[in-house]
C-alpha positions as CSV (number, residue, x, y, z in Angstrom):
1,M,71.9,108.5,142.1
2,S,73.9,111.6,142.4
3,P,73.6,114.3,139.7
4,L,77.3,114.7,139.9
5,I,77.9,111.4,138.1
6,E,79.5,112.1,134.8
7,T,77.8,110.4,131.8
8,R,80.0,109.5,128.9
9,T,79.2,111.3,125.6
10,P,78.9,109.0,122.7
11,A,82.0,108.9,120.6
12,R,81.7,110.3,117.0
13,P,82.4,107.6,114.5
14,K,85.8,107.8,112.9
15,R,85.5,108.3,109.2
16,P,88.3,107.6,106.8
17,F,90.0,110.7,105.3
18,F,88.2,110.4,102.0
19,L,84.8,110.4,103.6
20,R,85.2,113.7,105.6
21,R,83.9,116.9,104.1
22,G,86.5,119.4,105.3
23,P,89.7,118.0,103.8
24,M,88.0,116.8,100.6
25,E,86.4,120.2,100.0
26,N,89.9,121.7,100.3
27,I,91.3,119.2,97.8
28,A,88.5,119.9,95.4
29,T,89.0,123.7,95.7
30,V,92.7,123.3,95.0
31,L,91.9,121.2,91.9
32,I,89.6,123.9,90.6
33,G,92.2,126.6,91.2
34,L,94.9,124.4,89.6
35,G,92.6,123.9,86.6
36,F,92.2,127.7,86.2
37,L,96.0,128.2,86.4
38,M,96.5,125.5,83.8
39,L,93.9,127.1,81.6
40,F,95.5,130.6,81.6
41,Q,99.2,129.7,81.4
42,P,100.6,130.4,77.9
43,F,103.7,128.1,77.9
44,L,102.8,124.4,77.8
45,L,100.1,123.0,75.5
46,V,99.9,119.8,77.6
47,L,98.8,121.8,80.7
48,Y,96.3,123.7,78.6
49,T,94.9,120.4,77.2
50,Y,94.3,118.8,80.6
51,S,92.9,122.0,82.3
52,L,89.3,121.3,81.4
53,V,89.6,117.7,82.8
54,T,91.1,119.1,86.0
55,L,88.3,121.7,86.3
56,L,85.6,119.1,85.7
57,I,87.0,116.7,88.2
58,G,87.4,119.4,90.9
59,T,83.9,120.7,90.3
60,I,82.2,117.3,90.4
61,M,84.3,116.3,93.4
62,F,83.2,119.5,95.2
63,I,79.5,118.9,94.4
64,I,79.7,115.3,95.7
65,V,81.8,116.0,98.8
66,S,79.6,118.9,99.9
67,K,76.8,116.4,100.6
68,F,79.0,114.4,103.1
69,P,78.4,114.9,106.8
70,G,80.7,117.3,108.5
């Protein structure tokens, strides 16, 4: 056998979008930022009402997604 023979590297398994850490962390971060913007805006009571829900969803999502493999 020659040392010049190329060996194939094992292919990384393709994960669906919702199981990858990078994109989902970005979405969670955007949700947290959106929740803060909704909390501090003085114009619409509906946005203020759902700001806590948005913050909690973003925070919980970030905690869960940060455990996913890169």
